[in-house]
C-alpha positions in Angstrom: 108.6 115.0 115.4 108.2 111.6 113.7 106.2 108.9 115.8 108.0 105.6 115.9 105.9 102.4 115.9 107.0 98.9 116.8 105.9 97.6 113.5 106.2 100.5 111.0 106.4 98.1 107.9 103.3 96.3 109.1 101.5 99.7 109.6 102.5 100.7 106.0 101.2 97.5 104.6 97.8 97.8 106.4 97.4 101.4 105.1 98.1 100.1 101.5 95.7 97.3 101.9 93.0 99.7 103.1 93.6 102.1 100.2 93.2 99.0 97.8 90.0 98.2 99.6 88.4 101.6 99.6 89.3 101.9 95.8 87.2 98.7 95.1 84.5 99.7 97.5 83.9 102.8 95.4 83.9 100.8 92.2 81.3 98.5 93.6 79.2 101.4 94.6 79.5 103.1 91.1 78.5 99.8 89.5 75.7 99.2 91.7 74.4 102.7 91.4 74.3 102.3 87.6 72.6 98.8 87.7 73.0 96.3 90.5 71.6 93.4 88.4 74.0 94.0 85.5 76.5 91.3 84.8 79.3 93.6 85.0 78.3 94.9 88.4 78.0 91.4 89.7 81.4 90.5 88.3 83.0 93.5 90.1 81.2 92.6 93.3 82.5 89.0 93.3 86.0 90.2 92.5 85.7 92.6 95.5 84.6 89.6 97.8 87.6 87.5 96.7 90.1 90.3 97.1 88.5 91.3 100.4 89.2 87.8 101.8 92.8 87.9 100.6 93.3 91.3 102.3 91.7 89.9 105.5 93.9 86.8 105.5 97.0 89.1 105.3 95.6 91.2 108.1 95.1 88.2 110.3 98.7 87.2 109.5 100.0 90.6 110.5 97.8 90.3 113.7 99.7 87.0 114.4 103.0 88.7 113.9 102.5 91.8 115.9 100.5 90.0 118.7 98.1 93.0 119.5 96.6 95.8 117.4 97.7 98.7 119.7 98.5 102.2 118.7 102.1 101.6 119.9 102.4 98.7 117.5 100.9 99.9 114.3 99.5 103.5 115.0 95.8 104.5 115.3 95.5 104.6 111.4 97.1 101.1 111.0 94.7 99.7 113.6 91.7 101.5 111.9 92.9 100.0 108.7 92.8 96.5 110.1 89.3 97.1 111.6 87.9 98.3 108.3 89.2 95.3 106.4 87.7 93.2 109.1 84.3 94.4 108.2 84.4 92.6 104.9 85.5 89.4 106.6 83.9 86.1 107.2 82.3 85.8 110.7 85.1 83.8 112.4 87.7 86.4 111.2 85.6 89.3 112.1 85.1 87.8 115.7 88.9 87.1 116.0 89.7 90.7 115.2 87.1 92.2 117.4 88.3 90.1 120.3 91.8 91.5 119.8 90.6 95.0 120.0 88.4 94.2 123.0 91.2 92.6 124.9 93.6 95.6 124.3 90.7 98.0 125.4 90.1 96.1 128.7 93.8 96.3 129.4 94.1 99.8 128.5 91.5 101.9 126.8 94.2 104.5 125.7 96.2 101.8 124.0 93.9 101.1 121.1 91.8 102.5 118.3 88.5 102.4 120.2 86.2 103.1 117.4 86.9 99.6 115.9 84.7 98.0 118.6 81.4 99.6 117.9 81.6 99.0 114.2 82.6 95.4 114.5 80.2 94.8 117.2 77.3 96.1 115.4 78.0 94.4 112.1 78.4 91.1 113.8 75.0 91.5 115.7 73.2 92.3 112.4 74.8 89.2 110.7 73.7 87.2 113.7 70.1 88.5 113.3 70.2 90.8 116.3 69.7 94.5 116.7 72.9 96.8 116.6 73.9 98.7 119.7 75.9 101.8 118.4 74.1 102.6 115.2 77.3 102.4 113.1 75.9 100.2 110.3 73.7 101.5 107.6 72.4 99.7 104.6 71.6 100.9 101.1 67.9 100.3 100.3 66.5 98.9 97.1 65.3 102.5 96.5 68.9 103.8 96.5 68.5 105.6 99.9 70.4 104.7 103.1 68.5 103.4 106.2 69.4 102.3 109.6 68.9 98.6 110.7 67.2 98.8 114.1 69.1 99.8 117.2 68.5 97.9 120.5 68.0 101.1 122.6 67.8 104.0 120.2 67.4 106.6 123.1 70.6 105.5 124.7 72.5 104.9 121.4 74.6 108.0 121.4 75.5 107.4 125.1 76.8 103.9 124.1 78.7 105.6 121.2 80.3 108.2 123.6 81.9 105.4 125.7 84.2 104.7 122.7 84.8 108.1 121.5 82.1 108.2 118.9 80.0 111.5 118.4 76.3 111.7 117.8 75.1 109.5 115.0 74.7 111.1 111.8 73.5 110.2 108.3 76.1 108.5 106.1 77.4 110.6 103.1 77.6 108.9 99.9 81.2 109.6 98.6 80.9 107.4 95.5 81.1 110.4 93.1 83.1 112.6 95.5 82.1 115.0 98.2 78.5 116.2 97.6 78.0 119.9 97.0 75.4 120.2 99.7 75.2 118.9 103.2 72.3 116.6 104.1 69.1 118.3 105.1 68.8 116.1 108.3 72.5 115.5 109.3 71.6 113.7 112.6 70.1 110.3 112.9 66.5 110.1 113.9 64.4 107.1 115.2 62.4 107.2 112.0 65.6 106.2 110.0 65.3 102.7 111.3 63.7 99.8 109.5 64.4 96.2 108.9 66.0 95.1 105.6 64.3 93.2 103.0 65.6 89.7 102.3 67.5 91.0 99.3 69.0 94.1 101.2 70.2 91.7 103.9 71.8 89.3 101.4 73.6 92.3 99.8 74.8 93.5 103.2 76.0 90.1 104.2 77.6 89.2 100.8 81.0 87.7 101.3 80.6 87.4 105.1 78.2 84.4 105.4 79.2 82.3 102.3 
């Protein structure tokens, strides 16, 4: 049975924008893995930022047209696409999209893609110089390894995640070169995974959102 959405064309467009976004994310990751200070890598990164802002602007226009990012309007996958695009937005746009998801959630938690709220909340908190709550945001260290920017209450982190349907926090998997042959040795997040970023690591994380 085919599910009918109120705005199927907008959903389709959001999914296409997300596909384009993730293709560029992988290209950036490959370039940075090779040499983050290389001129070519910097060019790819700047191009990604420009394209990201264009995609977010279109996402905001779609939000204006549909009113609310509910599952009934654009599907869970369309709403997820909008929330992922928002992670690369400037602060005002990110806050606006988060507010739209929060208002839907308050009206009816079953009506919306709930997982958008933790990820956008955490990213905004980190960009505002605060600790995250849900542990959704990881950073790539200068040593090439992922680390978790500090969580406000690590012992209750998974309880906070569960409210929005997220499972126990796990280490991110680097999919730059495809699915790894082996699972991580420690799949679940531990308190020792936390540390504050260096100034350079923070700049790279915030790149495109604060300029």
